[in-house]
C-alpha positions in Angstrom: 50.6 331.8 51.2 47.8 334.1 52.3 48.8 334.6 55.8 52.6 334.5 55.4 53.5 336.6 52.2 57.0 336.9 51.3 59.1 339.1 48.9 60.0 336.9 46.0 62.6 339.6 45.1 64.7 338.5 47.9 65.1 335.0 46.6 68.3 335.9 44.6 69.0 332.3 43.5 65.8 332.3 41.4 66.1 333.0 37.7 64.0 336.0 36.3 61.8 333.5 34.6 61.3 331.6 37.9 60.8 334.7 39.9 58.1 335.7 37.6 56.4 332.3 37.7 56.4 332.3 41.5 54.9 336.0 41.6 52.1 334.7 39.3 51.4 331.7 41.5 51.4 333.8 44.7 48.5 335.7 43.1 46.3 332.6 43.4 44.4 333.1 46.5 42.3 330.4 48.2 39.2 332.7 48.6 39.2 333.7 45.0 40.3 330.6 43.1 39.3 327.8 45.4 41.1 325.3 47.6 42.3 323.0 45.0 43.7 325.7 42.7 45.4 327.2 45.8 46.9 323.8 46.9 48.3 323.2 43.4 49.9 326.7 43.3 51.5 326.0 46.6 52.9 322.7 45.4 54.6 324.4 42.4 55.8 327.4 44.3 57.4 324.9 46.9 58.8 322.8 44.2 60.5 325.8 42.4 62.1 327.3 45.5 63.1 323.9 46.9 65.1 323.2 43.8 67.0 326.4 44.5 67.9 325.3 48.0 65.2 327.3 50.0 64.1 324.2 51.8 62.7 325.7 55.1 60.6 328.3 53.0 59.4 325.4 50.7 58.3 323.3 53.7 56.2 326.2 55.1 54.5 326.6 51.8 53.6 322.9 51.5 52.4 323.1 55.1 49.6 325.6 54.0 47.9 322.7 52.1 45.1 321.1 54.0 43.5 317.7 53.8 40.2 319.5 52.8 41.8 320.9 49.8 42.4 317.7 48.0 43.4 314.2 49.4 45.5 313.8 46.4 47.3 317.1 46.6 47.5 316.8 50.5 49.3 313.4 50.1 51.7 315.0 47.8 52.5 317.8 50.2 53.0 315.3 53.0 55.6 313.4 50.9 57.3 316.9 50.0 57.4 318.0 53.7 59.0 314.7 54.5 61.6 315.1 51.9 62.3 318.5 53.1 62.9 317.4 56.7 65.2 314.8 55.4 67.2 317.4 53.3 67.4 319.4 56.5 68.8 316.5 58.4 65.9 315.4 60.6 65.1 311.9 59.6 62.6 311.3 62.5 60.2 314.1 61.2 60.8 312.9 57.7 59.7 309.3 58.7 56.6 310.9 60.5 55.3 312.7 57.5 56.1 309.8 55.0 54.1 307.3 57.2 51.0 309.4 56.9 50.8 309.1 53.2 48.2 306.6 52.2 47.9 304.4 49.1 44.2 305.2 48.6 44.9 309.1 48.5 47.9 309.3 46.1 49.6 306.2 44.7 52.7 308.0 43.4 53.3 309.8 46.7 52.6 306.5 48.6 55.1 304.7 46.4 58.0 307.4 46.8 57.3 307.5 50.6 57.6 303.7 51.0 60.9 303.8 48.9 62.3 306.6 50.9 61.2 305.1 54.2 63.0 301.8 53.3 66.3 303.9 52.3 66.3 305.7 55.6 65.9 302.5 57.7 68.5 300.8 55.5 70.8 303.6 55.9 70.5 303.2 59.7 71.0 299.5 59.4 67.4 298.6 60.4 67.1 296.3 57.4 64.0 294.6 58.9 62.0 297.9 58.9 63.4 298.5 55.4 62.2 295.3 54.1 58.7 295.9 55.7 58.2 299.3 53.8 59.7 298.1 50.6 57.2 295.0 50.8 54.2 297.4 50.6 54.8 298.1 47.0 53.0 295.6 44.8 53.4 294.6 41.2 50.3 296.3 40.1 51.9 299.5 41.4 54.2 299.4 38.6 56.6 296.8 37.1 59.7 298.8 37.2 59.4 300.1 40.9 58.2 296.6 42.0 61.3 294.9 40.6 63.5 297.6 41.9 62.1 296.9 45.4 62.8 293.2 44.9 66.4 294.2 44.3 66.5 296.3 47.4 64.9 293.5 49.6 67.2 290.9 48.3 70.3 293.2 49.3 68.8 293.8 52.6 68.3 290.1 53.4 72.0 289.7 52.5 72.9 292.4 54.9 71.0 290.5 57.6 72.9 287.3 56.7 69.9 285.7 55.3 71.3 284.6 52.1 68.6 282.0 51.2 65.9 284.7 51.1 68.3 287.3 49.5 69.1 284.6 46.6 65.3 283.9 46.3 64.4 287.6 45.8 67.3 288.4 43.5 67.0 285.4 41.3 63.3 286.1 40.7 64.0 289.3 38.8 63.9 288.3 35.1 65.5 289.9 32.0 62.1 290.7 30.5 61.0 292.3 33.8 63.6 295.2 33.8 67.1 294.8 32.1 68.8 297.3 34.4 67.5 295.6 37.7 68.2 292.1 36.1 71.8 293.0 35.7 72.1 294.5 39.1 70.5 291.4 40.6 72.9 289.2 38.7 75.9 291.1 40.1 74.5 290.9 43.6 74.0 287.2 43.3 77.6 286.9 41.9 78.9 288.7 45.1 77.1 286.6 47.4 78.3 283.4 45.8 81.9 284.9 45.6 81.9 285.6 49.3 80.7 282.1 50.1 83.5 280.7 48.1 81.3 279.2 45.3 83.5 280.7 42.5 81.8 278.7 39.7 78.4 280.2 40.7 79.8 283.7 41.0 81.5 283.5 37.4 78.0 282.1 36.2 76.1 285.3 37.4 78.7 287.9 36.5 79.0 286.4 32.9 75.2 286.8 32.3 75.4 290.7 32.5 75.8 292.5 29.1 76.6 296.0 28.2 73.3 296.6 26.7 71.5 295.8 29.8 73.1 298.5 31.8 76.7 300.0 31.3 77.5 300.5 35.0 76.3 297.0 35.9 78.4 295.7 32.9 81.6 297.4 34.2 80.8 296.1 37.7 80.3 292.4 36.3 83.6 292.7 34.2 85.5 293.9 37.2 84.3 291.1 39.4 84.8 288.6 36.6 88.4 289.5 36.6 88.7 289.0 40.2 86.9 285.6 40.4 88.8 283.9 37.4 92.1 285.3 38.9 91.2 283.4 42.1 89.7 280.3 40.6 92.2 279.6 37.7 95.0 282.1 38.4 94.1 283.3 34.8 95.9 286.5 34.7 95.5 287.2 31.0 91.7 286.5 31.4 91.5 289.0 34.1 93.4 291.5 32.1 90.9 291.2 29.3 88.0 291.8 31.5 89.6 294.7 33.3 90.8 296.4 30.0 87.0 296.4 29.1 86.3 298.2 32.3 89.1 300.8 31.6 87.5 301.4 28.1 84.3 302.6 30.0 86.1 305.8 31.0 83.3 307.1 33.2 82.6 303.8 34.9 82.9 303.8 38.7 85.1 300.6 38.5 87.5 302.2 36.0 90.0 303.1 38.8 89.6 299.6 40.5 90.3 297.9 37.1 93.4 299.9 36.6 94.6 299.1 40.0 94.1 295.3 39.3 95.9 295.7 35.9 98.8 297.5 37.6 99.1 294.6 40.2 99.2 291.9 37.4 101.9 293.8 35.5 103.9 293.9 38.7 103.8 290.3 39.0 104.5 289.7 35.4 107.7 291.9 35.6 106.2 294.5 33.3 107.3 297.2 35.7 107.0 300.3 33.3 103.5 299.1 32.2 102.6 298.5 35.9 103.8 301.9 37.1 102.1 303.8 34.3 98.8 302.2 35.1 99.2 302.7 38.8 100.2 306.3 38.3 97.2 306.9 35.9 94.6 306.6 38.9 93.3 310.0 39.9 92.2 310.8 43.5 89.2 312.6 42.0 88.0 309.4 40.2 88.4 307.1 43.3 90.0 308.1 46.5 90.3 304.5 47.8 91.8 303.1 44.5 94.2 306.0 44.2 95.4 305.6 47.8 95.9 301.9 47.4 97.8 302.4 44.1 100.1 305.0 46.0 100.7 302.4 48.6 101.7 299.7 46.1 104.0 302.2 44.3 105.5 302.9 47.7 105.9 299.1 48.3 107.6 298.7 45.0 110.0 301.4 45.5 110.8 300.2 49.0 111.3 296.6 47.8 113.8 297.8 45.1 115.9 299.8 47.6 114.5 303.2 46.9 113.3 304.0 50.5 113.4 307.7 49.9 110.7 307.6 47.2 108.6 305.2 49.1 108.8 307.5 52.3 107.6 310.5 50.2 104.7 308.7 48.9 103.7 307.5 52.4 104.0 311.0 53.8 101.6 312.2 51.2 98.7 309.8 52.3 96.3 311.8 54.6 93.7 310.9 57.1 90.9 312.3 54.8 91.8 309.8 52.1 91.3 306.9 54.4 92.3 306.6 58.0 93.2 302.9 57.8 95.6 303.4 54.9 97.0 306.6 56.6 97.9 304.5 59.7 99.5 301.9 57.5 101.7 304.6 56.0 102.5 306.0 59.4 103.6 302.3 60.5 105.8 302.0 57.4 107.5 305.5 57.9 108.2 304.9 61.5 109.6 301.4 60.8 111.8 302.9 58.2 113.1 305.4 60.5 113.8 302.8 63.2 115.8 300.8 60.5 117.8 303.8 59.6 118.4 304.8 63.4 116.9 308.1 63.0 116.9 308.8 66.7 113.4 310.0 67.7 112.1 310.8 64.2 110.2 307.5 64.0 108.1 308.4 67.0 106.8 311.6 65.3 104.7 309.4 63.2 103.3 307.3 66.0 102.5 309.9 68.6 98.6 309.7 68.8 98.4 310.7 72.5 95.4 312.8 73.3 94.1 312.7 69.6 91.2 310.3 70.4 91.7 308.7 66.9 89.4 305.8 65.9 91.6 303.5 63.7 88.9 302.9 61.1 86.4 300.1 61.2 88.7 297.5 62.7 87.7 296.9 66.3 91.2 295.7 67.4 93.0 298.9 66.3 90.2 301.0 67.6 90.0 299.4 70.9 94.0 299.4 71.5 94.2 302.9 70.4 91.4 304.1 72.6 92.7 302.2 75.5 96.3 303.7 75.0 94.7 307.2 75.2 92.8 306.3 78.3 95.8 304.9 80.1 97.8 308.0 79.0 95.4 310.2 80.9 96.0 308.0 84.1 99.7 307.2 84.1 102.0 310.3 84.6 105.0 308.8 82.6 105.2 309.7 79.0 108.1 307.3 78.4 106.0 304.3 79.2 103.2 305.5 76.9 105.8 306.2 74.2 107.2 302.7 74.5 103.7 301.2 74.7 102.6 303.0 71.5 105.8 301.9 69.8 105.1 298.2 70.7 101.5 298.5 69.2 102.9 300.0 66.0 105.7 297.2 65.7 103.0 294.6 66.4 101.1 296.0 63.3 104.2 295.9 61.3 104.9 292.2 62.3 101.3 291.3 61.2 102.0 293.0 58.0 105.1 291.0 57.3 103.5 287.6 58.3 100.4 287.8 56.0 100.6 285.5 53.1 99.5 287.7 50.1 100.1 284.9 47.5 100.3 287.3 44.6 101.5 290.7 43.2 103.8 292.2 45.6 106.4 289.8 46.9 107.6 288.2 43.5 108.2 289.4 40.1 107.2 285.9 38.8 104.2 283.8 40.0 104.4 283.5 43.9 105.6 280.1 45.0 103.3 280.4 48.0 99.9 279.8 46.2 98.9 276.4 47.7 98.6 275.2 51.3 97.9 271.8 52.9 95.7 270.7 55.7 96.3 267.2 57.2 93.1 265.4 58.4 91.6 262.1 58.8 89.6 260.3 56.0 86.4 260.5 58.0 86.6 264.1 58.4 87.5 264.8 54.8 84.3 262.6 54.0 82.2 265.1 56.0 83.9 268.2 54.5 83.5 267.1 51.0 79.9 266.1 51.5 78.8 269.4 52.9 76.4 270.4 50.3 74.9 266.9 49.7 71.3 266.1 50.8 70.1 262.8 52.0 66.2 262.6 52.7 66.1 266.5 52.4 68.6 266.8 55.3 72.1 268.2 54.8 74.7 265.8 55.6 78.6 266.7 56.0 80.2 269.5 57.6 81.8 272.9 57.2 85.5 273.4 57.7 86.1 274.3 61.4 88.4 276.5 63.3 89.0 274.7 66.6 90.0 276.2 70.1 93.7 276.4 70.8 93.3 273.7 73.5 93.5 271.2 70.8 97.1 271.8 69.7 100.0 269.7 70.5 102.4 272.4 71.8 101.9 273.2 75.5 103.9 276.4 75.2 101.3 277.9 72.7 100.9 281.5 73.3 103.7 281.8 75.9 106.9 281.6 74.0 106.7 285.2 72.9 106.0 286.4 76.5 109.1 284.3 77.8 111.4 285.9 75.3 110.0 289.4 76.0 109.9 288.9 79.8 106.5 290.5 79.7 104.6 288.8 82.6 106.0 287.5 85.9 103.8 284.3 85.9 103.5 282.9 82.4 100.5 280.8 83.4 98.6 283.5 84.8 98.4 286.2 82.1 95.3 288.5 81.9 93.9 286.3 79.2 94.1 283.1 81.4 90.6 283.5 82.6 89.4 282.5 79.1 87.2 285.5 78.4 88.8 285.5 74.9 88.9 282.3 72.9 91.3 281.7 70.2 90.1 279.6 67.3 92.6 278.1 64.8 92.9 276.2 61.6 96.4 274.9 60.7 97.8 274.7 57.3 101.5 274.0 56.1 103.8 274.5 53.1 104.6 270.8 53.2 101.9 269.2 51.0 103.1 265.6 51.2 105.1 265.2 54.4 105.5 261.6 55.9 106.2 263.1 59.2 103.0 265.0 59.2 100.9 262.2 57.9 102.2 260.2 60.8 101.3 263.0 63.3 98.1 264.3 62.0 94.9 262.9 60.5 95.2 259.5 62.0 92.2 257.3 61.4 91.6 255.1 64.6 95.1 256.3 66.0 96.7 254.6 63.0 99.8 256.3 61.7 99.9 257.7 58.0 96.2 256.9 57.6 94.9 260.4 56.7 94.9 262.7 53.6 96.3 266.1 52.8 93.9 268.6 51.4 95.8 271.1 49.1 93.9 274.5 49.1 94.3 277.3 46.5 94.9 280.8 47.9 91.4 281.6 46.8 90.4 279.9 50.1 91.7 282.7 52.0 91.6 286.6 52.3 94.6 287.8 50.1 94.1 291.6 50.0 97.4 293.1 50.8 96.1 296.0 52.7 93.2 294.2 54.4 92.6 295.0 58.0 93.3 292.7 61.0 90.4 290.8 60.2 90.5 288.0 62.5 89.7 289.7 65.8 86.2 290.2 67.1 86.6 290.6 70.9 85.7 294.1 72.2 82.3 295.1 71.2 79.2 293.0 72.2 78.5 290.9 69.2 75.1 291.8 67.6 73.3 289.2 65.4 69.7 288.9 64.1 68.1 286.3 66.1 65.7 284.3 63.8 63.9 281.0 64.0 64.9 279.8 60.4 67.6 278.2 58.7 69.1 281.6 57.4 70.2 282.1 61.1 72.9 279.7 60.7 74.3 281.6 57.8 75.0 284.3 60.3 77.2 282.0 62.4 79.9 281.3 59.9 83.1 283.1 59.2 83.7 284.9 55.9 87.1 284.7 54.3 90.1 285.1 56.7 93.8 285.7 56.3 96.4 283.1 56.2 99.4 284.1 58.3 102.8 282.3 58.6 104.1 281.2 61.9 107.5 282.3 63.5 109.6 279.7 65.2 111.3 281.2 68.1 113.9 279.8 70.6 113.3 282.0 73.5 116.6 281.7 75.3 118.8 282.7 72.3 116.4 284.7 70.2 116.9 282.5 67.1 114.0 282.8 64.7 113.0 280.9 61.6 109.8 281.7 59.6 107.5 278.9 58.2 108.5 278.4 54.6 108.6 275.9 51.7 111.6 273.6 51.9 113.9 272.8 48.8 112.5 269.4 48.1 109.0 271.0 47.4 110.4 272.9 44.4 111.9 269.7 42.8 108.5 268.2 43.1 106.9 271.2 41.4 109.3 271.7 38.5 110.6 268.6 36.5 113.7 270.6 35.2 116.3 270.7 37.8 117.8 274.0 36.7 114.4 275.7 36.9 113.9 274.2 40.4 117.2 275.4 41.5 116.6 278.8 40.2 113.1 279.1 41.8 114.5 277.9 45.1 117.4 280.5 45.1 115.0 283.4 44.3 112.5 282.1 47.1 115.5 281.8 49.5 116.6 285.4 48.7 113.1 286.6 49.5 112.8 284.6 52.7 116.2 285.9 53.8 114.9 289.4 53.4 111.6 288.7 55.1 113.3 287.0 58.1 115.7 289.9 58.5 112.8 292.2 58.5 110.9 290.1 61.2 114.1 289.7 63.3 114.6 293.5 63.3 111.0 293.9 64.4 111.2 291.4 67.1 114.4 292.8 68.4 112.9 296.3 68.6 109.8 294.8 70.2 112.0 293.3 73.0 113.8 296.6 73.4 110.5 298.6 74.0 109.1 295.9 76.3 112.3 296.1 78.4 111.8 299.9 78.6 108.2 299.4 79.7 109.3 297.0 82.4 111.8 299.5 83.7 109.3 302.4 83.5 106.5 300.6 85.2 108.5 300.6 88.4 107.5 304.1 88.8 103.8 303.1 88.6 102.7 302.8 92.3 99.0 302.3 91.6 98.5 298.5 91.6 95.3 298.9 89.6 97.0 301.0 86.9 99.7 298.3 86.7 97.1 295.6 86.2 95.4 297.8 83.4 98.8 298.0 81.7 99.1 294.3 81.7 95.6 293.9 80.3 96.4 296.2 77.5 99.7 294.6 76.6 97.9 291.2 76.5 95.2 292.7 74.3 97.8 294.3 71.9 99.7 290.9 71.7 96.6 288.9 70.9 97.2 288.9 67.1 100.8 287.6 67.2 101.1 285.5 70.5 99.5 282.3 68.8 101.7 283.0 65.7 105.0 282.4 67.4 105.7 278.8 68.2 108.7 277.1 69.8 111.6 276.4 67.4 111.2 272.6 68.4 108.3 272.6 65.9 109.9 274.4 63.0 109.8 271.3 60.6 105.9 271.6 60.5 106.3 275.0 58.4 102.9 276.0 59.8 100.6 278.8 58.6 97.4 279.6 60.5 94.0 281.0 59.9 93.1 282.6 63.3 90.0 284.1 64.8 89.8 285.6 68.3 86.6 286.4 69.9 84.5 286.3 73.4 82.9 283.2 74.4 79.4 284.7 74.0 79.7 285.4 70.3 77.0 283.2 68.6 79.6 282.0 66.0 81.1 280.0 68.7 79.3 276.4 68.6 79.7 273.5 71.0 79.7 269.8 71.2 79.3 269.6 74.9 82.3 268.1 76.6 84.1 267.7 73.3 84.7 270.8 71.4 84.2 274.5 70.9 84.4 275.5 67.2 83.5 278.2 64.6 82.5 277.1 61.1 84.1 278.7 58.0 81.7 279.6 55.3 83.9 279.2 52.3 83.2 276.3 50.0 86.0 273.5 50.1 85.5 271.8 46.6 85.7 275.0 44.8 88.9 275.9 46.3 90.7 272.5 46.3 93.6 272.0 44.0 94.8 268.5 45.0 94.4 265.7 47.5 97.3 263.5 48.7 96.3 260.0 50.2 98.7 258.9 53.0 100.5 255.4 52.5 98.1 253.6 55.0 94.9 255.1 53.4 95.2 254.0 49.8 92.0 252.2 50.0 90.0 255.4 50.3 91.1 256.5 46.7 87.9 255.5 44.8 85.7 257.0 47.5 87.6 260.4 47.2 87.3 260.1 43.5 83.5 259.7 43.8 83.2 262.7 46.3 85.3 264.9 43.7 84.0 263.6 40.5 82.2 266.9 39.7 85.4 268.9 40.1 89.0 268.9 38.4 90.6 268.3 41.8 93.6 265.9 41.3 94.0 262.8 43.6 97.5 261.5 44.2 99.0 258.8 46.4 101.7 259.9 48.8 105.2 259.7 47.3 106.7 258.6 50.7 107.8 255.1 51.4 106.2 253.7 54.6 106.2 250.3 56.2 102.7 249.6 57.6 102.7 247.7 61.0 99.8 245.9 62.5 
């Protein structure tokens, strides 16, 4: 730096040796040693002091290098200047300098700049731009970096929802190209197929990763293998074997997640001491999310065993910094516990979010409702209304939590009896569903599983029963949602796998009773994470999607795994409720030994009595707070504010209003997969004049356990056998007697 000398002695973070080296390099002057030597010296000085955190000074030194000094060194300086801008938080300037680096001037700096340009654009979710820059790196530039870019591009295409291109790039990385990137690509392919519901393919890819390829990738593969075989085969011992391999890799990033999985399985197996030891062994320093989830599971265990005090102490220690979504879950749990214990106003201390402008994590439903409560609080000068409104919101979250069907780990010490769910349909629809991946003349035939609009259900009171019980709206048929801005899409399932009544009502072929089939799904077909978000609502932000003119666009329009939630049957005049559940006969069908069937039934009844008691308590409290809102709103003189309050209440109740059905339908024992969105969401597809629907991306055949054929559809048995010949799905004729009529 000839014009801008600086005192190296002031750089106190340098070692004596580094200070001496920088002093010597500063003695290299352009006029004495020449342009190229001067540029080399400045590059080295900048590198030394940048490594010690003096980034602005390093940038100034690199800026002294001119294009006339050396194209090669100038390009290196451009790259370094871009890097310094990125470190100082100015990505726009970093992009500007990296773009100026040319291949012909300095190949190494060109490659590094293109890699970093892609990373910056990917970080900002501009995956198309990221792919553009990564694609500039060619195989002749270096085999390792080329295959690393193929990995990056494959991941970016997956982020865009273009899984065909993603799979093509990832699958093109061979073992002989680069063991590490091969292993990472296999894992990425496994995840893609896992989320598409193709469990067999996922297992195939995860199983191909070896420890000698890359230890971190091996840990990742073993962890996900445990997950997939648990879903596919309910193979707990197999999952434990894989996860213990991960735990043995003590510094692997998935070690804590594996411990968490092992703890959950031990809980289900009744090995409580082993489970508690494993969950307690997860440190917050290793993995904050796994630690927080483990703490929530420990609290749930204590709560279910009557040790509410221990549970509350754990919930109280969960902080916003750990994870706001889990923090909110803990707050809801504490508040409800205090409500149960009649602790006067103590419950509300955990629900008072007014004026704090919290954004409840990634979930748009929680974020939107919390923000609107805060906005309304600023307008309505009645804190009691807002207190009751917030209490309603928290109780709704508590009801959702109780209604989720987790199918494993927490609710039972032995294997959960709620592991399989039936969907009744016609033989013609079943034919389309089971042929989805077949091709004929290079064209796909068949259909994805669909979620249809609420308009197709047979209960005219859908969505209104709860409002009637709560006395929420004066005109039940003119609620804020009646303009159909929001559409509800449903898929209906039941605990009754072989029910004559449901065969007669549903899945009729040509209007003929008992002529359909019952598809029995494993729990792997659904989202079963205990602490997953309210994942089925996508209504508040304008839906953004990559518009593309190729087949990959269609993959963006399908739903990933959704939760299955049980229905509540409510008689609105008396307040009587019953939860959807298995009946006693299904246990006698499942277990040949009558004593075992009776014991399993009694255990299940004990569980359902407790769950019903919890739901009854929450609904009673919900009614109380709604009544308080109705009393308080009389003080709201502004008609527009009153309408805003109605609109917010309607939004808050969206996740549960279609889960509460009239008690007249209780024998259906229904569970629902539900998705609520705006009509302009590209996921919403249409057959004009006939149907609005959304397709579900998860593969059916990989997640089927059994098929029951109705009494009047036995002639379809050989055709179903042909469709399922490449699976281990069992096909059985219905056990129900039925006299066919012409």
